[in-house]
mmCIF entry with sequence, helices, sheets and N, C-alpha, C, O atoms, coordinates in Angstrom:
data_MODEL
# 
_entry.id   MODEL 
# 
_entity.id                         1 
_entity.type                       polymer 
_entity.pdbx_number_of_molecules   1 
# 
_entity_poly.entity_id                      1 
_entity_poly.type                           'polypeptide(L)' 
_entity_poly.nstd_linkage                   no 
_entity_poly.nstd_monomer                   no 
_entity_poly.pdbx_seq_one_letter_code       MNSLETSIVNGIYRIVINQILQSLGIYYQSKLDHNRISVYTGTIISDWGGG 
_entity_poly.pdbx_seq_one_letter_code_can   MNSLETSIVNGIYRIVINQILQSLGIYYQSKLDHNRISVYTGTIISDWGGG 
_entity_poly.pdbx_strand_id                 A 
# 
loop_
_entity_poly_seq.entity_id 
_entity_poly_seq.num 
_entity_poly_seq.mon_id 
_entity_poly_seq.hetero 
1 1  MET n 
1 2  ASN n 
1 3  SER n 
1 4  LEU n 
1 5  GLU n 
1 6  THR n 
1 7  SER n 
1 8  ILE n 
1 9  VAL n 
1 10 ASN n 
1 11 GLY n 
1 12 ILE n 
1 13 TYR n 
1 14 ARG n 
1 15 ILE n 
1 16 VAL n 
1 17 ILE n 
1 18 ASN n 
1 19 GLN n 
1 20 ILE n 
1 21 LEU n 
1 22 GLN n 
1 23 SER n 
1 24 LEU n 
1 25 GLY n 
1 26 ILE n 
1 27 TYR n 
1 28 TYR n 
1 29 GLN n 
1 30 SER n 
1 31 LYS n 
1 32 LEU n 
1 33 ASP n 
1 34 HIS n 
1 35 ASN n 
1 36 ARG n 
1 37 ILE n 
1 38 SER n 
1 39 VAL n 
1 40 TYR n 
1 41 THR n 
1 42 GLY n 
1 43 THR n 
1 44 ILE n 
1 45 ILE n 
1 46 SER n 
1 47 ASP n 
1 48 TRP n 
1 49 GLY n 
1 50 GLY n 
1 51 GLY n 
# 
_struct_asym.id          A 
_struct_asym.entity_id   1 
# 
_struct_conf.conf_type_id            HELX_P 
_struct_conf.id                      HELX_P1 
_struct_conf.pdbx_PDB_helix_id       AA1 
_struct_conf.beg_label_comp_id       ILE 
_struct_conf.beg_label_asym_id       A 
_struct_conf.beg_label_seq_id        17 
_struct_conf.pdbx_beg_PDB_ins_code   ? 
_struct_conf.end_label_comp_id       ILE 
_struct_conf.end_label_asym_id       A 
_struct_conf.end_label_seq_id        20 
_struct_conf.pdbx_end_PDB_ins_code   ? 
_struct_conf.beg_auth_comp_id        ILE 
_struct_conf.beg_auth_asym_id        A 
_struct_conf.beg_auth_seq_id         17 
_struct_conf.end_auth_comp_id        ILE 
_struct_conf.end_auth_asym_id        A 
_struct_conf.end_auth_seq_id         20 
_struct_conf.pdbx_PDB_helix_class    1 
_struct_conf.details                 ? 
_struct_conf.pdbx_PDB_helix_length   4 
# 
_struct_conf_type.id          HELX_P 
_struct_conf_type.criteria    ? 
_struct_conf_type.reference   ? 
# 
loop_
_struct_sheet.id 
_struct_sheet.type 
_struct_sheet.number_strands 
_struct_sheet.details 
AA1 ? 2 ? 
AA2 ? 2 ? 
# 
loop_
_struct_sheet_order.sheet_id 
_struct_sheet_order.range_id_1 
_struct_sheet_order.range_id_2 
_struct_sheet_order.offset 
_struct_sheet_order.sense 
AA1 1 2 ? anti-parallel 
AA2 1 2 ? anti-parallel 
# 
loop_
_struct_sheet_range.sheet_id 
_struct_sheet_range.id 
_struct_sheet_range.beg_label_comp_id 
_struct_sheet_range.beg_label_asym_id 
_struct_sheet_range.beg_label_seq_id 
_struct_sheet_range.pdbx_beg_PDB_ins_code 
_struct_sheet_range.end_label_comp_id 
_struct_sheet_range.end_label_asym_id 
_struct_sheet_range.end_label_seq_id 
_struct_sheet_range.pdbx_end_PDB_ins_code 
_struct_sheet_range.beg_auth_comp_id 
_struct_sheet_range.beg_auth_asym_id 
_struct_sheet_range.beg_auth_seq_id 
_struct_sheet_range.end_auth_comp_id 
_struct_sheet_range.end_auth_asym_id 
_struct_sheet_range.end_auth_seq_id 
AA1 1 THR A 6  ? VAL A 9  ? THR A 6  VAL A 9  
AA1 2 ILE A 12 ? ILE A 15 ? ILE A 12 ILE A 15 
AA2 1 GLY A 25 ? LEU A 32 ? GLY A 25 LEU A 32 
AA2 2 SER A 38 ? ILE A 45 ? SER A 38 ILE A 45 
# 
loop_
_atom_site.group_PDB 
_atom_site.id 
_atom_site.type_symbol 
_atom_site.label_atom_id 
_atom_site.label_alt_id 
_atom_site.label_comp_id 
_atom_site.label_asym_id 
_atom_site.label_entity_id 
_atom_site.label_seq_id 
_atom_site.pdbx_PDB_ins_code 
_atom_site.Cartn_x 
_atom_site.Cartn_y 
_atom_site.Cartn_z 
_atom_site.occupancy 
_atom_site.B_iso_or_equiv 
_atom_site.pdbx_formal_charge 
_atom_site.auth_seq_id 
_atom_site.auth_comp_id 
_atom_site.auth_asym_id 
_atom_site.auth_atom_id 
_atom_site.pdbx_PDB_model_num 
ATOM 1   N N  . MET A 1 1  ? 5.672   15.071  8.386   1.00 0.00 ? 1  MET A N  1 
ATOM 2   C CA . MET A 1 1  ? 5.760   13.627  8.287   1.00 0.00 ? 1  MET A CA 1 
ATOM 3   C C  . MET A 1 1  ? 7.075   13.183  8.932   1.00 0.00 ? 1  MET A C  1 
ATOM 4   O O  . MET A 1 1  ? 8.127   13.766  8.671   1.00 0.00 ? 1  MET A O  1 
ATOM 5   N N  . ASN A 1 2  ? 7.010   12.174  9.754   1.00 0.00 ? 2  ASN A N  1 
ATOM 6   C CA . ASN A 1 2  ? 8.230   11.668  10.369  1.00 0.00 ? 2  ASN A CA 1 
ATOM 7   C C  . ASN A 1 2  ? 8.630   10.342  9.727   1.00 0.00 ? 2  ASN A C  1 
ATOM 8   O O  . ASN A 1 2  ? 8.038   9.939   8.726   1.00 0.00 ? 2  ASN A O  1 
ATOM 9   N N  . SER A 1 3  ? 9.619   9.666   10.286  1.00 0.00 ? 3  SER A N  1 
ATOM 10  C CA . SER A 1 3  ? 10.129  8.427   9.685   1.00 0.00 ? 3  SER A CA 1 
ATOM 11  C C  . SER A 1 3  ? 9.121   7.282   9.741   1.00 0.00 ? 3  SER A C  1 
ATOM 12  O O  . SER A 1 3  ? 9.282   6.294   9.023   1.00 0.00 ? 3  SER A O  1 
ATOM 13  N N  . LEU A 1 4  ? 8.092   7.390   10.572  1.00 0.00 ? 4  LEU A N  1 
ATOM 14  C CA . LEU A 1 4  ? 7.057   6.355   10.658  1.00 0.00 ? 4  LEU A CA 1 
ATOM 15  C C  . LEU A 1 4  ? 5.900   6.628   9.702   1.00 0.00 ? 4  LEU A C  1 
ATOM 16  O O  . LEU A 1 4  ? 4.879   5.942   9.750   1.00 0.00 ? 4  LEU A O  1 
ATOM 17  N N  . GLU A 1 5  ? 6.057   7.623   8.838   1.00 0.00 ? 5  GLU A N  1 
ATOM 18  C CA . GLU A 1 5  ? 5.033   8.048   7.879   1.00 0.00 ? 5  GLU A CA 1 
ATOM 19  C C  . GLU A 1 5  ? 3.754   8.484   8.573   1.00 0.00 ? 5  GLU A C  1 
ATOM 20  O O  . GLU A 1 5  ? 2.656   8.232   8.078   1.00 0.00 ? 5  GLU A O  1 
ATOM 21  N N  . THR A 1 6  ? 3.896   9.133   9.713   1.00 0.00 ? 6  THR A N  1 
ATOM 22  C CA . THR A 1 6  ? 2.763   9.727   10.410  1.00 0.00 ? 6  THR A CA 1 
ATOM 23  C C  . THR A 1 6  ? 3.056   11.196  10.619  1.00 0.00 ? 6  THR A C  1 
ATOM 24  O O  . THR A 1 6  ? 4.203   11.632  10.512  1.00 0.00 ? 6  THR A O  1 
ATOM 25  N N  . SER A 1 7  ? 2.025   11.952  10.915  1.00 0.00 ? 7  SER A N  1 
ATOM 26  C CA . SER A 1 7  ? 2.177   13.362  11.238  1.00 0.00 ? 7  SER A CA 1 
ATOM 27  C C  . SER A 1 7  ? 1.831   13.559  12.699  1.00 0.00 ? 7  SER A C  1 
ATOM 28  O O  . SER A 1 7  ? 1.031   12.811  13.261  1.00 0.00 ? 7  SER A O  1 
ATOM 29  N N  . ILE A 1 8  ? 2.426   14.557  13.310  1.00 0.00 ? 8  ILE A N  1 
ATOM 30  C CA . ILE A 1 8  ? 2.100   14.886  14.691  1.00 0.00 ? 8  ILE A CA 1 
ATOM 31  C C  . ILE A 1 8  ? 1.368   16.222  14.676  1.00 0.00 ? 8  ILE A C  1 
ATOM 32  O O  . ILE A 1 8  ? 1.935   17.242  14.285  1.00 0.00 ? 8  ILE A O  1 
ATOM 33  N N  . VAL A 1 9  ? 0.092   16.213  15.107  1.00 0.00 ? 9  VAL A N  1 
ATOM 34  C CA . VAL A 1 9  ? -0.721  17.421  15.159  1.00 0.00 ? 9  VAL A CA 1 
ATOM 35  C C  . VAL A 1 9  ? -1.146  17.616  16.603  1.00 0.00 ? 9  VAL A C  1 
ATOM 36  O O  . VAL A 1 9  ? -1.808  16.755  17.181  1.00 0.00 ? 9  VAL A O  1 
ATOM 37  N N  . ASN A 1 10 ? -0.768  18.745  17.187  1.00 0.00 ? 10 ASN A N  1 
ATOM 38  C CA . ASN A 1 10 ? -1.084  19.036  18.593  1.00 0.00 ? 10 ASN A CA 1 
ATOM 39  C C  . ASN A 1 10 ? -0.651  17.904  19.515  1.00 0.00 ? 10 ASN A C  1 
ATOM 40  O O  . ASN A 1 10 ? -1.348  17.595  20.482  1.00 0.00 ? 10 ASN A O  1 
ATOM 41  N N  . GLY A 1 11 ? 0.483   17.286  19.232  1.00 0.00 ? 11 GLY A N  1 
ATOM 42  C CA . GLY A 1 11 ? 1.022   16.231  20.075  1.00 0.00 ? 11 GLY A CA 1 
ATOM 43  C C  . GLY A 1 11 ? 0.395   14.866  19.873  1.00 0.00 ? 11 GLY A C  1 
ATOM 44  O O  . GLY A 1 11 ? 0.707   13.931  20.611  1.00 0.00 ? 11 GLY A O  1 
ATOM 45  N N  . ILE A 1 12 ? -0.495  14.729  18.876  1.00 0.00 ? 12 ILE A N  1 
ATOM 46  C CA . ILE A 1 12 ? -1.178  13.463  18.610  1.00 0.00 ? 12 ILE A CA 1 
ATOM 47  C C  . ILE A 1 12 ? -0.750  12.957  17.239  1.00 0.00 ? 12 ILE A C  1 
ATOM 48  O O  . ILE A 1 12 ? -0.731  13.714  16.269  1.00 0.00 ? 12 ILE A O  1 
ATOM 49  N N  . TYR A 1 13 ? -0.404  11.661  17.161  1.00 0.00 ? 13 TYR A N  1 
ATOM 50  C CA . TYR A 1 13 ? -0.012  11.071  15.891  1.00 0.00 ? 13 TYR A CA 1 
ATOM 51  C C  . TYR A 1 13 ? -1.221  10.948  14.977  1.00 0.00 ? 13 TYR A C  1 
ATOM 52  O O  . TYR A 1 13 ? -2.285  10.495  15.399  1.00 0.00 ? 13 TYR A O  1 
ATOM 53  N N  . ARG A 1 14 ? -1.056  11.349  13.740  1.00 0.00 ? 14 ARG A N  1 
ATOM 54  C CA . ARG A 1 14 ? -2.108  11.240  12.733  1.00 0.00 ? 14 ARG A CA 1 
ATOM 55  C C  . ARG A 1 14 ? -1.548  10.496  11.529  1.00 0.00 ? 14 ARG A C  1 
ATOM 56  O O  . ARG A 1 14 ? -0.424  10.759  11.102  1.00 0.00 ? 14 ARG A O  1 
ATOM 57  N N  . ILE A 1 15 ? -2.323  9.572   10.984  1.00 0.00 ? 15 ILE A N  1 
ATOM 58  C CA . ILE A 1 15 ? -1.917  8.833   9.791   1.00 0.00 ? 15 ILE A CA 1 
ATOM 59  C C  . ILE A 1 15 ? -2.681  9.399   8.610   1.00 0.00 ? 15 ILE A C  1 
ATOM 60  O O  . ILE A 1 15 ? -3.883  9.649   8.700   1.00 0.00 ? 15 ILE A O  1 
ATOM 61  N N  . VAL A 1 16 ? -1.988  9.599   7.515   1.00 0.00 ? 16 VAL A N  1 
ATOM 62  C CA . VAL A 1 16 ? -2.645  10.076  6.305   1.00 0.00 ? 16 VAL A CA 1 
ATOM 63  C C  . VAL A 1 16 ? -3.420  8.907   5.712   1.00 0.00 ? 16 VAL A C  1 
ATOM 64  O O  . VAL A 1 16 ? -2.825  7.939   5.239   1.00 0.00 ? 16 VAL A O  1 
ATOM 65  N N  . ILE A 1 17 ? -4.754  8.998   5.736   1.00 0.00 ? 17 ILE A N  1 
ATOM 66  C CA . ILE A 1 17 ? -5.616  7.899   5.298   1.00 0.00 ? 17 ILE A CA 1 
ATOM 67  C C  . ILE A 1 17 ? -5.387  7.573   3.830   1.00 0.00 ? 17 ILE A C  1 
ATOM 68  O O  . ILE A 1 17 ? -5.517  6.414   3.436   1.00 0.00 ? 17 ILE A O  1 
ATOM 69  N N  . ASN A 1 18 ? -5.055  8.543   3.027   1.00 0.00 ? 18 ASN A N  1 
ATOM 70  C CA . ASN A 1 18 ? -4.827  8.314   1.600   1.00 0.00 ? 18 ASN A CA 1 
ATOM 71  C C  . ASN A 1 18 ? -3.712  7.306   1.360   1.00 0.00 ? 18 ASN A C  1 
ATOM 72  O O  . ASN A 1 18 ? -3.706  6.640   0.324   1.00 0.00 ? 18 ASN A O  1 
ATOM 73  N N  . GLN A 1 19 ? -2.776  7.177   2.281   1.00 0.00 ? 19 GLN A N  1 
ATOM 74  C CA . GLN A 1 19 ? -1.695  6.218   2.120   1.00 0.00 ? 19 GLN A CA 1 
ATOM 75  C C  . GLN A 1 19 ? -2.150  4.806   2.454   1.00 0.00 ? 19 GLN A C  1 
ATOM 76  O O  . GLN A 1 19 ? -1.517  3.840   2.026   1.00 0.00 ? 19 GLN A O  1 
ATOM 77  N N  . ILE A 1 20 ? -3.238  4.666   3.211   1.00 0.00 ? 20 ILE A N  1 
ATOM 78  C CA . ILE A 1 20 ? -3.726  3.350   3.607   1.00 0.00 ? 20 ILE A CA 1 
ATOM 79  C C  . ILE A 1 20 ? -4.645  2.770   2.541   1.00 0.00 ? 20 ILE A C  1 
ATOM 80  O O  . ILE A 1 20 ? -4.552  1.586   2.217   1.00 0.00 ? 20 ILE A O  1 
ATOM 81  N N  . LEU A 1 21 ? -5.530  3.595   1.995   1.00 0.00 ? 21 LEU A N  1 
ATOM 82  C CA . LEU A 1 21 ? -6.506  3.144   1.012   1.00 0.00 ? 21 LEU A CA 1 
ATOM 83  C C  . LEU A 1 21 ? -5.929  3.261   -0.387  1.00 0.00 ? 21 LEU A C  1 
ATOM 84  O O  . LEU A 1 21 ? -5.377  4.300   -0.748  1.00 0.00 ? 21 LEU A O  1 
ATOM 85  N N  . GLN A 1 22 ? -6.052  2.210   -1.171  1.00 0.00 ? 22 GLN A N  1 
ATOM 86  C CA . GLN A 1 22 ? -5.580  2.260   -2.547  1.00 0.00 ? 22 GLN A CA 1 
ATOM 87  C C  . GLN A 1 22 ? -6.732  2.613   -3.466  1.00 0.00 ? 22 GLN A C  1 
ATOM 88  O O  . GLN A 1 22 ? -7.884  2.283   -3.185  1.00 0.00 ? 22 GLN A O  1 
ATOM 89  N N  . SER A 1 23 ? -6.423  3.276   -4.550  1.00 0.00 ? 23 SER A N  1 
ATOM 90  C CA . SER A 1 23 ? -7.429  3.619   -5.544  1.00 0.00 ? 23 SER A CA 1 
ATOM 91  C C  . SER A 1 23 ? -7.822  2.386   -6.324  1.00 0.00 ? 23 SER A C  1 
ATOM 92  O O  . SER A 1 23 ? -7.123  1.372   -6.320  1.00 0.00 ? 23 SER A O  1 
ATOM 93  N N  . LEU A 1 24 ? -8.968  2.494   -7.003  1.00 0.00 ? 24 LEU A N  1 
ATOM 94  C CA . LEU A 1 24 ? -9.437  1.402   -7.843  1.00 0.00 ? 24 LEU A CA 1 
ATOM 95  C C  . LEU A 1 24 ? -8.436  1.126   -8.950  1.00 0.00 ? 24 LEU A C  1 
ATOM 96  O O  . LEU A 1 24 ? -7.762  2.039   -9.426  1.00 0.00 ? 24 LEU A O  1 
ATOM 97  N N  . GLY A 1 25 ? -8.339  -0.115  -9.355  1.00 0.00 ? 25 GLY A N  1 
ATOM 98  C CA . GLY A 1 25 ? -7.471  -0.450  -10.473 1.00 0.00 ? 25 GLY A CA 1 
ATOM 99  C C  . GLY A 1 25 ? -6.747  -1.760  -10.259 1.00 0.00 ? 25 GLY A C  1 
ATOM 100 O O  . GLY A 1 25 ? -7.088  -2.551  -9.379  1.00 0.00 ? 25 GLY A O  1 
ATOM 101 N N  . ILE A 1 26 ? -5.743  -1.968  -11.085 1.00 0.00 ? 26 ILE A N  1 
ATOM 102 C CA . ILE A 1 26 ? -4.920  -3.171  -11.022 1.00 0.00 ? 26 ILE A CA 1 
ATOM 103 C C  . ILE A 1 26 ? -3.502  -2.748  -10.669 1.00 0.00 ? 26 ILE A C  1 
ATOM 104 O O  . ILE A 1 26 ? -2.936  -1.859  -11.306 1.00 0.00 ? 26 ILE A O  1 
ATOM 105 N N  . TYR A 1 27 ? -2.936  -3.379  -9.663  1.00 0.00 ? 27 TYR A N  1 
ATOM 106 C CA . TYR A 1 27 ? -1.583  -3.071  -9.218  1.00 0.00 ? 27 TYR A CA 1 
ATOM 107 C C  . TYR A 1 27 ? -0.683  -4.262  -9.504  1.00 0.00 ? 27 TYR A C  1 
ATOM 108 O O  . TYR A 1 27 ? -0.997  -5.392  -9.129  1.00 0.00 ? 27 TYR A O  1 
ATOM 109 N N  . TYR A 1 28 ? 0.429   -4.008  -10.164 1.00 0.00 ? 28 TYR A N  1 
ATOM 110 C CA . TYR A 1 28 ? 1.387   -5.051  -10.509 1.00 0.00 ? 28 TYR A CA 1 
ATOM 111 C C  . TYR A 1 28 ? 2.625   -4.905  -9.640  1.00 0.00 ? 28 TYR A C  1 
ATOM 112 O O  . TYR A 1 28 ? 3.000   -3.798  -9.256  1.00 0.00 ? 28 TYR A O  1 
ATOM 113 N N  . GLN A 1 29 ? 3.257   -6.036  -9.333  1.00 0.00 ? 29 GLN A N  1 
ATOM 114 C CA . GLN A 1 29 ? 4.464   -6.018  -8.514  1.00 0.00 ? 29 GLN A CA 1 
ATOM 115 C C  . GLN A 1 29 ? 5.381   -7.140  -8.969  1.00 0.00 ? 29 GLN A C  1 
ATOM 116 O O  . GLN A 1 29 ? 4.915   -8.212  -9.354  1.00 0.00 ? 29 GLN A O  1 
ATOM 117 N N  . SER A 1 30 ? 6.670   -6.896  -8.926  1.00 0.00 ? 30 SER A N  1 
ATOM 118 C CA . SER A 1 30 ? 7.629   -7.960  -9.223  1.00 0.00 ? 30 SER A CA 1 
ATOM 119 C C  . SER A 1 30 ? 8.662   -8.008  -8.101  1.00 0.00 ? 30 SER A C  1 
ATOM 120 O O  . SER A 1 30 ? 9.119   -6.977  -7.609  1.00 0.00 ? 30 SER A O  1 
ATOM 121 N N  . LYS A 1 31 ? 9.016   -9.224  -7.713  1.00 0.00 ? 31 LYS A N  1 
ATOM 122 C CA . LYS A 1 31 ? 10.021  -9.446  -6.673  1.00 0.00 ? 31 LYS A CA 1 
ATOM 123 C C  . LYS A 1 31 ? 10.926  -10.578 -7.115  1.00 0.00 ? 31 LYS A C  1 
ATOM 124 O O  . LYS A 1 31 ? 10.570  -11.371 -7.987  1.00 0.00 ? 31 LYS A O  1 
ATOM 125 N N  . LEU A 1 32 ? 12.101  -10.647 -6.507  1.00 0.00 ? 32 LEU A N  1 
ATOM 126 C CA . LEU A 1 32 ? 13.002  -11.769 -6.730  1.00 0.00 ? 32 LEU A CA 1 
ATOM 127 C C  . LEU A 1 32 ? 12.823  -12.757 -5.588  1.00 0.00 ? 32 LEU A C  1 
ATOM 128 O O  . LEU A 1 32 ? 12.840  -12.368 -4.420  1.00 0.00 ? 32 LEU A O  1 
ATOM 129 N N  . ASP A 1 33 ? 12.650  -14.040 -5.919  1.00 0.00 ? 33 ASP A N  1 
ATOM 130 C CA . ASP A 1 33 ? 12.539  -15.042 -4.864  1.00 0.00 ? 33 ASP A CA 1 
ATOM 131 C C  . ASP A 1 33 ? 13.932  -15.431 -4.377  1.00 0.00 ? 33 ASP A C  1 
ATOM 132 O O  . ASP A 1 33 ? 14.928  -14.851 -4.811  1.00 0.00 ? 33 ASP A O  1 
ATOM 133 N N  . HIS A 1 34 ? 14.003  -16.406 -3.482  1.00 0.00 ? 34 HIS A N  1 
ATOM 134 C CA . HIS A 1 34 ? 15.295  -16.778 -2.890  1.00 0.00 ? 34 HIS A CA 1 
ATOM 135 C C  . HIS A 1 34 ? 16.262  -17.382 -3.911  1.00 0.00 ? 34 HIS A C  1 
ATOM 136 O O  . HIS A 1 34 ? 17.464  -17.446 -3.655  1.00 0.00 ? 34 HIS A O  1 
ATOM 137 N N  . ASN A 1 35 ? 15.749  -17.829 -5.074  1.00 0.00 ? 35 ASN A N  1 
ATOM 138 C CA . ASN A 1 35 ? 16.614  -18.339 -6.147  1.00 0.00 ? 35 ASN A CA 1 
ATOM 139 C C  . ASN A 1 35 ? 16.924  -17.278 -7.192  1.00 0.00 ? 35 ASN A C  1 
ATOM 140 O O  . ASN A 1 35 ? 17.445  -17.587 -8.263  1.00 0.00 ? 35 ASN A O  1 
ATOM 141 N N  . ARG A 1 36 ? 16.599  -16.017 -6.875  1.00 0.00 ? 36 ARG A N  1 
ATOM 142 C CA . ARG A 1 36 ? 16.835  -14.873 -7.768  1.00 0.00 ? 36 ARG A CA 1 
ATOM 143 C C  . ARG A 1 36 ? 16.014  -14.984 -9.051  1.00 0.00 ? 36 ARG A C  1 
ATOM 144 O O  . ARG A 1 36 ? 16.448  -14.516 -10.104 1.00 0.00 ? 36 ARG A O  1 
ATOM 145 N N  . ILE A 1 37 ? 14.835  -15.598 -8.975  1.00 0.00 ? 37 ILE A N  1 
ATOM 146 C CA . ILE A 1 37 ? 13.915  -15.692 -10.105 1.00 0.00 ? 37 ILE A CA 1 
ATOM 147 C C  . ILE A 1 37 ? 12.817  -14.652 -9.901  1.00 0.00 ? 37 ILE A C  1 
ATOM 148 O O  . ILE A 1 37 ? 12.281  -14.520 -8.800  1.00 0.00 ? 37 ILE A O  1 
ATOM 149 N N  . SER A 1 38 ? 12.481  -13.915 -10.958 1.00 0.00 ? 38 SER A N  1 
ATOM 150 C CA . SER A 1 38 ? 11.439  -12.899 -10.865 1.00 0.00 ? 38 SER A CA 1 
ATOM 151 C C  . SER A 1 38 ? 10.072  -13.545 -10.674 1.00 0.00 ? 38 SER A C  1 
ATOM 152 O O  . SER A 1 38 ? 9.708   -14.484 -11.382 1.00 0.00 ? 38 SER A O  1 
ATOM 153 N N  . VAL A 1 39 ? 9.324   -13.026 -9.708  1.00 0.00 ? 39 VAL A N  1 
ATOM 154 C CA . VAL A 1 39 ? 7.957   -13.471 -9.444  1.00 0.00 ? 39 VAL A CA 1 
ATOM 155 C C  . VAL A 1 39 ? 7.058   -12.253 -9.627  1.00 0.00 ? 39 VAL A C  1 
ATOM 156 O O  . VAL A 1 39 ? 7.261   -11.226 -8.980  1.00 0.00 ? 39 VAL A O  1 
ATOM 157 N N  . TYR A 1 40 ? 6.066   -12.366 -10.508 1.00 0.00 ? 40 TYR A N  1 
ATOM 158 C CA . TYR A 1 40 ? 5.171   -11.266 -10.815 1.00 0.00 ? 40 TYR A CA 1 
ATOM 159 C C  . TYR A 1 40 ? 3.801   -11.540 -10.214 1.00 0.00 ? 40 TYR A C  1 
ATOM 160 O O  . TYR A 1 40 ? 3.279   -12.649 -10.324 1.00 0.00 ? 40 TYR A O  1 
ATOM 161 N N  . THR A 1 41 ? 3.221   -10.531 -9.579  1.00 0.00 ? 41 THR A N  1 
ATOM 162 C CA . THR A 1 41 ? 1.889   -10.661 -9.001  1.00 0.00 ? 41 THR A CA 1 
ATOM 163 C C  . THR A 1 41 ? 1.045   -9.464  -9.417  1.00 0.00 ? 41 THR A C  1 
ATOM 164 O O  . THR A 1 41 ? 1.567   -8.406  -9.766  1.00 0.00 ? 41 THR A O  1 
ATOM 165 N N  . GLY A 1 42 ? -0.263  -9.652  -9.373  1.00 0.00 ? 42 GLY A N  1 
ATOM 166 C CA . GLY A 1 42 ? -1.197  -8.574  -9.663  1.00 0.00 ? 42 GLY A CA 1 
ATOM 167 C C  . GLY A 1 42 ? -2.304  -8.574  -8.631  1.00 0.00 ? 42 GLY A C  1 
ATOM 168 O O  . GLY A 1 42 ? -2.729  -9.633  -8.167  1.00 0.00 ? 42 GLY A O  1 
ATOM 169 N N  . THR A 1 43 ? -2.772  -7.393  -8.271  1.00 0.00 ? 43 THR A N  1 
ATOM 170 C CA . THR A 1 43 ? -3.859  -7.244  -7.315  1.00 0.00 ? 43 THR A CA 1 
ATOM 171 C C  . THR A 1 43 ? -4.927  -6.366  -7.946  1.00 0.00 ? 43 THR A C  1 
ATOM 172 O O  . THR A 1 43 ? -4.628  -5.299  -8.481  1.00 0.00 ? 43 THR A O  1 
ATOM 173 N N  . ILE A 1 44 ? -6.175  -6.821  -7.881  1.00 0.00 ? 44 ILE A N  1 
ATOM 174 C CA . ILE A 1 44 ? -7.288  -6.050  -8.426  1.00 0.00 ? 44 ILE A CA 1 
ATOM 175 C C  . ILE A 1 44 ? -8.045  -5.417  -7.264  1.00 0.00 ? 44 ILE A C  1 
ATOM 176 O O  . ILE A 1 44 ? -8.470  -6.117  -6.344  1.00 0.00 ? 44 ILE A O  1 
ATOM 177 N N  . ILE A 1 45 ? -8.216  -4.097  -7.300  1.00 0.00 ? 45 ILE A N  1 
ATOM 178 C CA . ILE A 1 45 ? -8.993  -3.371  -6.304  1.00 0.00 ? 45 ILE A CA 1 
ATOM 179 C C  . ILE A 1 45 ? -10.269 -2.900  -6.997  1.00 0.00 ? 45 ILE A C  1 
ATOM 180 O O  . ILE A 1 45 ? -10.223 -2.021  -7.858  1.00 0.00 ? 45 ILE A O  1 
ATOM 181 N N  . SER A 1 46 ? -11.419 -3.491  -6.616  1.00 0.00 ? 46 SER A N  1 
ATOM 182 C CA . SER A 1 46 ? -12.686 -3.113  -7.241  1.00 0.00 ? 46 SER A CA 1 
ATOM 183 C C  . SER A 1 46 ? -13.387 -2.050  -6.404  1.00 0.00 ? 46 SER A C  1 
ATOM 184 O O  . SER A 1 46 ? -12.989 -1.780  -5.271  1.00 0.00 ? 46 SER A O  1 
ATOM 185 N N  . ASP A 1 47 ? -14.429 -1.451  -6.965  1.00 0.00 ? 47 ASP A N  1 
ATOM 186 C CA . ASP A 1 47 ? -15.148 -0.414  -6.237  1.00 0.00 ? 47 ASP A CA 1 
ATOM 187 C C  . ASP A 1 47 ? -16.231 -0.976  -5.331  1.00 0.00 ? 47 ASP A C  1 
ATOM 188 O O  . ASP A 1 47 ? -16.818 -0.229  -4.549  1.00 0.00 ? 47 ASP A O  1 
ATOM 189 N N  . TRP A 1 48 ? -16.514 -2.285  -5.415  1.00 0.00 ? 48 TRP A N  1 
ATOM 190 C CA . TRP A 1 48 ? -17.504 -2.894  -4.530  1.00 0.00 ? 48 TRP A CA 1 
ATOM 191 C C  . TRP A 1 48 ? -17.254 -4.391  -4.426  1.00 0.00 ? 48 TRP A C  1 
ATOM 192 O O  . TRP A 1 48 ? -16.598 -4.989  -5.278  1.00 0.00 ? 48 TRP A O  1 
ATOM 193 N N  . GLY A 1 49 ? -17.787 -4.979  -3.372  1.00 0.00 ? 49 GLY A N  1 
ATOM 194 C CA . GLY A 1 49 ? -17.712 -6.425  -3.189  1.00 0.00 ? 49 GLY A CA 1 
ATOM 195 C C  . GLY A 1 49 ? -16.333 -6.924  -2.797  1.00 0.00 ? 49 GLY A C  1 
ATOM 196 O O  . GLY A 1 49 ? -15.347 -6.191  -2.869  1.00 0.00 ? 49 GLY A O  1 
ATOM 197 N N  . GLY A 1 50 ? -16.280 -8.160  -2.390  1.00 0.00 ? 50 GLY A N  1 
ATOM 198 C CA . GLY A 1 50 ? -15.013 -8.814  -2.073  1.00 0.00 ? 50 GLY A CA 1 
ATOM 199 C C  . GLY A 1 50 ? -14.341 -8.299  -0.824  1.00 0.00 ? 50 GLY A C  1 
ATOM 200 O O  . GLY A 1 50 ? -13.196 -8.660  -0.553  1.00 0.00 ? 50 GLY A O  1 
ATOM 201 N N  . GLY A 1 51 ? -15.018 -7.466  -0.052  1.00 0.00 ? 51 GLY A N  1 
ATOM 202 C CA . GLY A 1 51 ? -14.568 -6.818  1.161   1.00 0.00 ? 51 GLY A CA 1 
ATOM 203 C C  . GLY A 1 51 ? -13.378 -7.346  1.765   1.00 0.00 ? 51 GLY A C  1 
ATOM 204 O O  . GLY A 1 51 ? -12.936 -6.845  2.799   1.00 0.00 ? 51 GLY A O  1 
# 
């Protein structure tokens, strides 16, 4: 794995697909906005629909 999070196999860049696709579930995230206030978000990844 290099700094671009890719692998080089036989001189060809390969991306680990597992890093692109997220598993089913709910993902939570918190960030600070420009006023240093916490902003919380959630993302739902279902097994079907909503493509």
